[in-house]
C-alpha positions as CSV (number, residue, x, y, z in Angstrom):
1,M,1.2,182.4,-32.5
2,T,-1.5,181.3,-30.0
3,A,-2.7,183.2,-26.7
4,T,-5.1,183.0,-24.1
5,T,-8.8,184.1,-25.1
6,T,-9.1,186.9,-22.4
7,T,-8.9,190.3,-24.0
8,T,-6.1,192.8,-22.4
9,T,-7.5,196.3,-21.6
10,T,-5.9,199.0,-24.0
11,R,-5.2,202.7,-22.7
12,S,-6.0,205.4,-24.6
13,R,-5.2,209.4,-24.3
14,R,-6.5,212.5,-26.2
15,V,-3.9,214.3,-28.2
16,D,-5.0,217.3,-30.2
17,G,-8.8,216.5,-29.8
18,Q,-8.2,212.9,-31.0
19,I,-8.2,209.7,-29.1
20,K,-4.7,207.9,-29.3
21,T,-3.7,204.4,-28.4
22,A,-1.5,204.4,-25.3
23,G,-0.8,200.3,-25.6
24,P,-2.0,197.7,-23.3
25,A,-2.3,198.0,-19.7
26,Y,-0.1,195.9,-17.7
27,P,-0.9,194.5,-14.0
28,D,1.6,195.1,-11.6
29,I,3.9,192.3,-10.3
30,Q,2.4,192.0,-7.2
31,T,-1.1,191.4,-8.8
32,I,0.4,188.8,-11.0
33,R,2.2,186.8,-8.1
34,N,-1.1,186.9,-6.1
35,A,-2.6,184.8,-8.8
36,I,-0.1,181.9,-8.3
37,P,-0.4,179.4,-5.5
38,P,2.0,180.0,-2.7
39,H,3.6,176.7,-2.8
40,C,4.8,177.4,-6.2
41,F,7.5,179.8,-4.9
42,R,8.6,176.8,-2.2
43,P,11.5,174.7,-3.8
44,S,12.1,171.2,-2.3
45,T,15.7,170.6,-1.9
46,L,15.2,166.9,-2.1
47,R,13.1,166.8,-5.4
48,S,15.9,169.3,-7.1
49,L,18.8,166.9,-6.0
50,G,16.8,164.0,-7.3
51,Y,16.7,165.6,-10.8
52,V,20.4,166.1,-10.6
53,A,21.1,162.5,-9.5
54,R,18.7,161.4,-12.3
55,D,20.5,163.6,-15.0
56,V,23.9,162.8,-13.9
57,A,23.4,159.1,-13.7
58,M,21.8,158.8,-17.4
59,A,24.9,161.2,-18.6
60,T,27.4,158.7,-16.8
61,A,25.6,155.5,-18.0
62,L,25.5,156.7,-21.4
63,G,29.0,157.8,-21.6
64,W,30.3,154.5,-19.9
65,A,28.2,152.5,-22.6
66,A,29.5,154.6,-25.4
67,L,33.2,154.1,-24.3
68,T,32.4,150.5,-23.8
69,Y,30.9,149.3,-26.9
70,I,31.1,151.8,-29.7
71,P,35.0,151.5,-30.5
72,Q,34.3,147.9,-30.8
73,M,31.6,148.5,-33.5
74,E,32.4,147.4,-37.1
75,P,32.4,148.5,-39.8
76,F,33.4,152.5,-39.8
77,V,30.0,153.7,-40.9
78,L,27.9,152.1,-37.9
79,R,30.7,153.1,-35.6
80,T,30.6,156.9,-36.9
81,T,26.9,156.9,-36.9
82,A,26.7,155.4,-33.1
83,W,29.1,158.2,-32.2
84,F,27.0,160.9,-33.8
85,V,24.0,159.4,-32.0
86,Y,25.6,159.4,-28.6
87,G,26.6,162.9,-28.9
88,F,23.2,164.1,-29.8
89,V,21.7,162.1,-27.0
90,Q,24.3,163.0,-24.4
91,G,23.7,166.7,-25.5
92,L,20.3,166.6,-24.6
93,I,20.9,165.1,-21.2
94,C,23.5,167.4,-20.4
95,T,21.3,170.5,-21.6
96,G,19.2,169.1,-18.9
97,I,21.8,169.3,-16.1
98,W,22.7,172.9,-17.4
99,I,19.3,174.0,-17.0
100,L,19.4,172.6,-13.4
101,A,22.5,174.6,-12.7
102,H,20.6,177.6,-14.1
103,E,17.8,176.8,-11.5
104,A,20.5,177.0,-8.8
105,G,21.6,180.3,-10.0
106,H,18.4,181.7,-9.6
107,G,17.8,180.4,-6.4
108,A,15.1,178.1,-7.4
109,F,17.1,174.8,-6.7
110,S,16.6,175.2,-3.0
111,A,16.2,177.7,-0.1
112,H,19.9,177.3,0.8
113,R,22.0,179.8,-1.2
114,K,25.3,178.0,-0.5
115,L,24.0,174.8,-1.7
116,N,22.6,176.3,-4.6
117,D,25.8,178.0,-5.5
118,F,27.6,174.7,-4.7
119,V,25.5,172.8,-7.2
120,G,25.6,175.3,-9.7
121,W,29.0,175.7,-9.6
122,V,30.1,171.9,-9.9
123,L,27.3,171.4,-12.7
124,H,28.3,174.2,-14.8
125,S,32.3,173.8,-14.3
126,A,31.6,170.3,-15.5
127,L,30.1,171.8,-18.8
128,L,32.9,174.4,-19.0
129,V,30.7,177.0,-18.1
130,P,31.7,179.9,-15.7
131,Y,29.1,179.6,-13.0
132,F,29.1,182.9,-11.1
133,S,30.0,184.8,-14.2
134,W,27.2,183.8,-15.8
135,K,25.0,184.0,-12.9
136,F,25.6,187.8,-12.7
137,S,25.2,188.6,-16.1
138,H,22.0,186.2,-16.3
139,H,20.7,188.1,-13.5
140,R,21.1,191.3,-15.1
141,H,19.4,189.9,-17.9
142,H,16.3,189.3,-15.9
143,L,16.3,192.3,-14.4
144,F,16.4,194.3,-17.8
145,T,14.8,191.9,-20.2
146,G,13.5,193.7,-23.3
147,H,15.4,196.9,-22.4
148,M,17.0,198.2,-25.8
149,E,20.2,199.5,-24.0
150,K,20.7,197.4,-20.6
151,D,19.4,193.9,-21.4
152,M,22.4,191.5,-21.4
153,A,21.3,189.0,-24.0
154,F,20.0,189.3,-27.9
155,V,19.4,193.1,-27.7
156,P,18.2,193.4,-31.7
157,H,19.6,195.9,-34.1
158,T,17.9,198.9,-35.2
159,K,17.6,200.4,-38.6
160,E,20.5,202.7,-37.5
161,D,22.5,199.7,-36.3
162,R,22.2,198.5,-40.0
163,K,24.2,201.1,-41.5
164,K,27.6,200.1,-39.6
165,R,29.8,197.7,-41.3
166,R,30.7,194.5,-39.2
167,L,33.1,191.8,-39.1
168,A,30.4,189.4,-38.9
169,D,29.2,190.6,-42.4
170,L,32.9,190.8,-43.6
171,Y,32.3,194.4,-43.8
172,L,29.9,194.1,-46.6
173,D,26.6,196.1,-46.9
174,R,24.3,193.6,-45.1
175,E,21.4,194.7,-47.7
176,L,23.2,193.1,-50.3
177,I,24.0,189.5,-48.7
178,E,22.0,188.9,-45.8
179,D,18.7,187.4,-47.8
180,V,21.1,184.9,-49.8
181,P,20.2,181.6,-48.6
182,I,23.7,179.9,-48.3
183,V,24.8,183.1,-46.4
184,Q,21.9,182.9,-43.9
185,L,22.7,179.1,-43.5
186,V,26.2,179.8,-42.8
187,K,25.4,182.5,-40.4
188,L,22.9,180.5,-38.6
189,L,25.4,177.8,-38.1
190,L,28.0,180.0,-36.7
191,H,25.4,181.6,-34.5
192,Q,24.5,178.2,-33.1
193,L,28.1,176.7,-32.7
194,A,29.9,179.7,-31.5
195,G,27.1,182.3,-29.8
196,F,27.5,181.3,-26.3
197,Q,31.2,181.5,-26.4
198,M,31.1,184.9,-28.4
199,Y,29.0,186.0,-25.4
200,L,31.2,184.8,-22.8
201,L,34.4,186.2,-24.3
202,F,32.9,189.5,-26.0
203,N,29.7,190.2,-24.4
204,V,28.0,190.2,-27.8
205,S,24.3,190.6,-28.2
206,A,24.4,192.7,-25.0
207,G,22.9,196.3,-25.2
208,S,25.0,199.4,-25.3
209,N,24.5,200.5,-21.6
210,S,24.7,197.0,-20.1
211,Q,28.2,197.3,-18.8
212,Q,29.0,198.4,-15.4
213,R,31.7,200.7,-17.0
214,K,32.9,201.8,-20.4
215,A,35.6,199.5,-21.6
216,S,37.4,198.3,-24.5
217,W,36.2,195.0,-26.3
218,L,39.2,193.4,-24.8
219,R,37.9,194.1,-21.1
220,V,34.3,192.7,-21.4
221,S,34.8,189.1,-20.9
222,H,33.2,186.6,-18.4
223,F,36.3,185.1,-17.4
224,D,38.2,188.4,-16.6
225,P,37.7,189.3,-12.9
226,K,38.4,193.0,-13.8
227,S,35.7,192.9,-16.8
228,A,33.6,195.6,-17.2
229,V,30.7,193.3,-17.2
230,F,30.9,192.9,-13.4
231,R,31.3,195.1,-10.4
232,P,34.6,195.4,-8.5
233,S,32.9,193.2,-5.5
234,E,32.3,190.5,-8.0
235,A,36.0,189.9,-9.0
236,G,36.5,187.1,-6.4
237,Y,33.4,185.1,-7.8
238,I,34.7,185.4,-11.2
239,V,38.2,184.0,-10.2
240,L,36.2,181.1,-8.5
241,S,34.3,180.4,-11.9
242,D,37.7,180.3,-13.4
243,I,39.1,177.7,-11.0
244,G,36.3,175.4,-11.9
245,L,36.9,175.8,-15.4
246,A,40.7,175.0,-14.8
247,I,39.9,171.8,-12.6
248,V,37.8,170.4,-15.5
249,A,40.2,171.4,-18.1
250,T,42.9,169.6,-16.1
251,G,40.8,166.4,-15.9
252,L,40.2,166.6,-19.7
253,Y,44.0,166.4,-20.1
254,F,44.4,163.9,-18.0
255,A,41.6,161.7,-19.9
256,S,43.1,162.6,-23.2
257,N,46.4,161.1,-21.9
258,A,44.5,158.0,-20.8
259,V,42.3,157.2,-23.8
260,G,43.3,159.7,-26.3
261,W,42.3,163.0,-27.4
262,K,40.2,161.7,-30.2
263,T,38.1,159.8,-27.8
264,V,37.6,162.7,-25.6
265,C,36.5,164.8,-28.3
266,L,34.0,162.3,-29.0
267,L,32.8,161.7,-25.5
268,Y,33.0,165.2,-24.4
269,I,33.3,168.0,-27.0
270,A,30.6,166.5,-29.3
271,P,28.0,166.7,-26.6
272,Y,29.4,170.2,-25.5
273,C,28.7,171.7,-29.1
274,W,25.1,170.2,-28.8
275,V,24.5,171.4,-25.4
276,H,25.5,175.2,-26.7
277,H,23.4,174.8,-29.6
278,W,20.5,174.0,-27.8
279,L,21.1,176.8,-25.0
280,V,21.4,179.5,-27.7
281,A,18.2,178.3,-29.7
282,I,16.2,178.3,-26.5
283,T,17.2,181.8,-25.3
284,Y,17.3,183.2,-28.9
285,L,13.7,182.0,-29.8
286,H,12.4,183.1,-26.0
287,H,13.0,186.7,-27.0
288,T,12.8,186.7,-30.5
289,H,9.4,186.8,-32.2
290,P,7.6,188.9,-35.0
291,E,4.9,189.9,-32.5
292,V,7.0,190.2,-29.3
293,H,8.0,194.0,-28.5
294,H,11.1,195.5,-27.1
295,F,11.2,198.6,-25.3
296,D,12.9,202.0,-25.0
297,A,14.7,203.3,-22.0
298,E,11.9,205.8,-21.1
299,N,9.0,203.4,-21.5
300,W,10.4,200.2,-20.3
301,T,9.3,198.4,-17.1
302,F,10.0,195.2,-15.4
303,V,6.7,193.6,-16.2
304,K,6.5,194.7,-19.8
305,G,10.2,193.2,-20.2
306,A,9.3,189.9,-18.5
307,L,6.3,189.9,-20.6
308,A,8.0,190.1,-24.0
309,T,9.2,186.6,-23.8
310,V,7.6,183.6,-25.8
311,D,6.6,180.2,-24.4
312,R,7.4,177.3,-27.2
313,D,6.6,173.7,-27.3
314,F,9.5,171.1,-27.9
315,G,7.5,168.0,-26.9
316,W,8.6,165.1,-24.6
317,I,12.1,166.6,-24.9
318,G,11.2,169.7,-23.6
319,R,9.2,168.8,-20.8
320,H,11.2,165.7,-19.5
321,L,15.0,166.5,-20.4
322,F,15.2,170.1,-20.8
323,H,12.8,170.6,-17.4
324,G,10.2,172.5,-19.2
325,I,12.4,175.6,-19.7
326,I,10.9,176.0,-23.4
327,D,7.3,175.6,-22.4
328,T,7.4,177.9,-19.3
329,H,9.7,180.8,-19.8
330,V,7.4,183.8,-19.4
331,V,6.5,182.9,-15.6
332,H,10.3,182.1,-15.1
333,H,11.0,185.8,-16.2
334,L,8.4,187.2,-13.8
335,F,9.3,184.9,-11.1
336,P,12.8,183.1,-11.7
337,R,12.5,181.7,-8.1
338,I,9.9,179.3,-8.9
339,P,11.3,175.9,-9.5
340,F,10.8,174.4,-12.9
341,Y,8.6,171.6,-11.5
342,Y,5.9,174.3,-10.3
343,A,6.3,176.5,-13.5
344,E,3.5,174.8,-15.6
345,E,0.9,175.3,-12.6
346,A,2.2,178.8,-12.4
347,T,1.6,179.5,-15.9
348,E,-1.8,178.2,-16.0
349,A,-2.6,180.5,-13.0
350,I,-1.4,183.7,-14.8
351,K,-2.8,183.1,-18.0
352,P,-6.5,184.4,-17.3
353,L,-5.0,187.7,-15.9
354,L,-2.5,188.5,-18.6
355,G,-4.7,187.7,-21.5
356,D,-3.2,188.8,-24.8
357,L,0.0,190.0,-22.9
358,Y,0.9,186.1,-22.7
359,H,2.6,184.9,-25.6
360,R,2.9,181.2,-26.9
361,D,3.9,179.8,-30.1
362,E,3.4,176.1,-30.7
363,R,4.9,175.9,-34.0
364,S,7.9,173.5,-34.7
365,F,10.7,174.8,-32.4
366,V,13.3,174.1,-34.9
367,G,11.5,175.5,-37.8
368,Q,11.1,178.6,-36.0
369,L,14.7,179.0,-35.5
370,W,15.1,179.2,-39.1
371,A,12.2,181.4,-39.6
372,C,13.1,183.9,-36.9
373,F,16.8,184.1,-38.0
374,T,15.7,184.9,-41.4
375,K,13.0,187.0,-40.9
376,C,13.9,189.2,-38.0
377,K,16.6,191.4,-38.9
378,Y,15.9,194.8,-37.0
379,V,13.2,196.6,-35.0
380,E,11.6,200.0,-35.5
381,P,9.2,202.0,-33.5
382,D,5.6,200.3,-33.2
383,P,3.1,203.1,-34.3
384,N,0.4,201.3,-32.2
385,V,2.3,201.1,-29.0
386,P,4.3,204.3,-27.8
387,G,7.8,203.3,-26.4
388,A,7.8,200.0,-28.0
389,L,9.6,198.6,-31.0
390,I,8.4,195.6,-33.3
391,W,10.4,193.7,-35.7
392,A,10.4,195.1,-39.2
393,K,8.6,193.4,-41.7
394,N,10.4,191.9,-44.5
C-alpha cells in the first residue's frame, strides 16, 4: 500500500514509569477542511446534469443497439457472446448512473435539495434501488464509519463472533471450511451477487447497535416503512422509495409482454447483476484492507472513522465511468458534499496534512477483492494503537 511521504505525529503517554504509544495524532475536521480550496464545496447543477445526460444517453444508445442487432446475429455462440459483452458494458455505464444518484443522496449533485432528491429517486428507482431508504442508512454509514457497533456497512467479525454458527456457513465450524479454495470462491460469488440485496432485506453486515430500535430480523428491511433501521419520521420516504420500485417493476412487466421475458432479462437483469457486483466490490474494498483500522465505541471519532478507508485505482473505468468513486473515497468520507469532479483536487490538497493517515492501494482492484476476501477474516485489538482493531494475520 502506498501513502504520502509525510510522517504523522504519534502521541505517547507514561504508564508505570514507561512510555506507551497512544496512537497517531489526528487533525480535527476543520483543519482538514481548511486545506481544501473553497470552490471544491460548490457543486455545479449544470455540470452534474450534464453527466446524467451523458450516462443516460450512453445506456439508452447501447440498449437500443443491443435490442436492434444482437437478436439477428448468427451463430448462437456469437449472439451469446454479444449479449454477455452488452451486459458487462451496460453494467459499467449503469454503475456510473448509480453513483450519480449517490451524489444526489449526499447533496453533492446540486445546491438544491429537492432537485437532488428528485434526480436521485428517478435514477435509483430505475436501477431498482430504494432511494430514500438507501439514503438514510448510507448517511448513518458515513456518520459512523469504522465504528464497530454503529457502522451500517461491512462491520468486521471479531474473534468471539467466529465461535457462533451461521447459516452462511451451513452451521459448520468455519475454521474447518473457510480456507478451502472452492468454498472461498462460492462464498465470494454469493457475496458479490447477493450482498446488496441481503443488505436491503436483512441489514446484513451492519453493526450490532446500528438500528434505531431493537427488532427481529423480519423488521430490518429497507423496504419496510416501520423497519427498525429507520426513524418513525422517515416512514413516508420509505413508502415513496417503494412506489418508485413499483413503477419500474410495472414497466418491466409490460416490457416483458412486449418483447418477452428472456429479452428483458438480457437487456435489464444482466446489467443489474453487474451493477450490484461492482457496488459491493467498491464498498467492500473501501473499508477492508489488512492495514486499516476499525475502532471500538470508546475510542472512535468521526475523523478516525472517515480516514479508516482506502483509495484504490481502477484505471480509465474508475475515473471516467465510475466518476472517481474508487480513487477518491477518503475525501468523500470526510466531506461527502464535495462533488466527484472536485474530489481529486481535494484529495491532493489534504495529502500533505494527513501524511501516513491517508491510505491508498494501487494494486489490482479485482485481484485485491480476492486477496482481502480470503485473508481478512476477523479483527483483533491492535497492541500498538489503543482502542483500534486490526485485521488478524493468517
